[in-house]
Residue, then its C-alpha position, 0 to 999 in steps of 0.5 A: m500500500k502506497l499510503v502510511p496510516r495515521a495512528y488513529q486510522l490504524a487503531i480504528y482498523n484494528s478495532v474493526k478486525e477485533k469487534g466486527n461490524t463497525l460504524v466509523v464517524l470521522p470529520t471530513g478530510l481525516g481519511k475514512t477512505l484509507i481505513a476502508l482500503m486497508l480492510i479491502k487489502d486484507y479481506s479481498d483474499k478471503g472473498r469479494c469486497l464491495f465498496l458502495t457509495p451514493t453517486k456515480p462521480l464518487a464511485k469513479q473517484h473511489y475506483e481510481t483511488i483503489i487502483k492508485v493506492l492498492g495497485y490492483p490491476e483492472g482485471e481484479i477490480t470493477l466499477m459497477t453502475g447502471d451504465l453497463t448491461p445486465k450481461k456485462r455486469k454479471e461477468e464483472y461480478g466475478k472480480k475481487v473488488i467491486v465499486a458500485t452505486p447501491q441502486t445497481i447492486r440492489n437491482d442485481l441482487k433482486s434479479k439474482i444477477l449477483s449473489p450476496e456472498f461478500s467478505l467485506i462491504i463498505f457503506d460510504e455515507c452510511h447515514r443514508t441507511v434508513g427507510d427504503y434506501a438501497y443500502t437497507f436492502i443490501a445490508e439485509k441480503c448480505e448477512d455474512a459480510l463484515i460491514v463497515g459504515l463510514t460517515a462524518s455525520p450520522g444524524g442528530k436524532n436517536e431514532r435515526i442513528q439507531e435505525v442506521l445501527s440496526h440495519l447495518r447490524i453494528k456491534n462497534i462504534e469508532i468516533r473521533t472528533s477534531l478535539d480528540e488527542d490522536v486526531k487534533q494535530y491533523v485538523q485544520e481550524s475552521m472559522i465560521t462567519w455569520v453574514p447578517v442580512n436584512l430584508s428590504p422594505l418591499l420584501r418585508k411587505i410581501k412577507q407580511n402578506i404571505d404570513a397573513m395567509i399562512s395564519v388564516h389557513a393554519r387556523r382552519l387546519s387546526a380547527m379541523g383537528f390537525v395543528p400544523p407544526l409551521k416551524h418544523k418542515g419534516r413534521f409538517m410533511e409527515l402531517r399529510n400521512r396522518i390526514l391520508n390515514m383518516r377514515h372519513n370523507s372530510k379528509y379530502h377537504i382537509l387535504v385541500e386546506y393542507s395543500i394550500l398551506l404547504n404552498l404558502l409555506h414554500m412561498s414564504e421560504l422562497l421569499e425569505t431565502q431567495g427573493i422575488h425572482a424565485l417566488r415569481g417562478y413558483i407562483q407561475k407554476t402554481e397558476e398552471k396547476k388544475s388542482k382544487s387547492a391551486k384554484r382556491l389559493m388563486a381566488d384568495p384576495k390576498f393572493v391577488e394582492l401578492k401578485q400585484l406586489i411582485i408584478d414587474r419587480e426585479e429587486d434581488h434578495p439583499k443576500m445577492n449583494k452581500l454575496m457579491g461583496l463577499v466573493k470580491k473580498l475573497d478574490g483569489k481564493k478557491m471557494i464553493i457556494f452552496a444553494q438550495y434551489r437550481a434556479q437560484i444556483a443558475k442566477i448566482e452563477s450569472e450574477l458572478k459572471n456579470n461581476g467578472v468572476v469566473a464561476k460554474q454551477f455543479v448540480g445533479k443530473k437534470d435538465g441535460f446536466t450529464r455525469k460527464m459534465q459533472e466530472k469535467i467541471i470537478q476536474d476543471f475546478r481541481n485544475d484551477e481553471f476557475d475558482v468559484l463552484v456554485a453547487s447544490s447538495i450534490g457537492e456535499e458528499g465525499l467528492d475530492i476537492p482538497a484545495v478549497d479555501s472557503v465555503i459559503f452557505y447562501e442559506p442555512i439548512p436545518s439538516e445537521i448532516r448536510s451542514i457538517q458535510r458542507r463545512g467539511r469542503a473547507a479546512r481539509l489541508k489548511k485553515g478554512e473559512v465558512y460563511v453563512l448568509m442569514t436573513r434576520g427574522t426569518r427561517d434562516e435563523y431557525y434553520h441555523w439553530s436547529s442544525t446546531r442543536k442536532e449536531k451537538q446531540m449527535k455526538e452525545i448520542l453516539e458516545r452513549m451508544k458506544w459506551k453501551l456497546d463496549g459493555k460499560k455501566g453507569v452514566k456516560p460522562k459528558s464529552a467535548p463538543y463535536g468539531q473545531t470552529k471559531l465564530s465571528y460576524f461579517s458585515 
């Protein structure tokens, strides 16, 4: 093997071999993949090894790393995705090491193109092993393999982490943070800077209009026996299932009310975090719908008033000016800007180019954006052909972009998993900077505090679970916080 493991990597590797199925939690950039490679080197002589990873670009990256680091010839390793025909995949499954996307493996296990006998399975980004995601099915079928789950962030809820552990039949947890003695010498400090933004008078007026409609429909839904959790997006989405499970004819009337409120909440989010441009686009799509909820919403006098407020208005969200100023301040640094919505990503890219900044967007495979285009953009970014990457959530997980100086969140997100992954794009080989644009008095603030709280809970839960798996008794002593960051404000 061409790389020498660090002490903590060697300790985790030995722990896996001693204790069996293991969840490995390491901050981004601290070498989870090398631990996997060490295990593959050992176990490939005992039987086939499977390295699973969520996306095709990431699968290709791991495939190339295994060839480079372990020196396996192409005759002993294969990259398996849905791009190959079933007949060709069946032939390739005889090789010692298979790097694959989980959907392909799940489909081939179901069709019996692939047998479930493996000596080792690596589940990269294993926090996805919940619900009906393909990882869950694969883990269930491959009962005899040694299972190793890799993640920087398994989640901040006890139930979610327990579900991951259960599906992967985890017997051992190895967690390291940037503050652990055997790790902190390798961790670069990351400075998180909050960039406060105030809504303009026009945006505040539009927000008041939408808030008034939300209040009316929330009261109506509450009167029907379904109190909507307006500040909890996930719980609000779950409310629909409760309504659908009703055995009463009134559920269809209630669903219409729920759908109207869902539309209004999304409009509010678009306005608060993206601005008039995104809100107008969503309203236009809503007007094209033939549903009863859309028709009722469009007939609302407040909705008609809302349309009048935004007609022919081209005012950008104040975040855009803040972002342009921040990018100019960081001139010469390599950076990733994360944003939630594709339309906003395209707009940010356009505004940056109008301001003389060479930028490219990196999004998922929709609207003609192919895998080859994704790979070309990442390669060009790695080769310093441009300095600003504007990315959707696809840029969060695992991709090897080691030279990023700064990460900018166009908006906070409520997911602690995604927040950790976004921040992990910076501070890999040198000190990093993370900037978060946060609009005062909006859900931006709530999302920030939500993800921060869940991130703190995550480490506490994992430490308690490890304590129990190791057979220790009593109450787990309190530990240091997860991560190593400093906080400041930018204006």
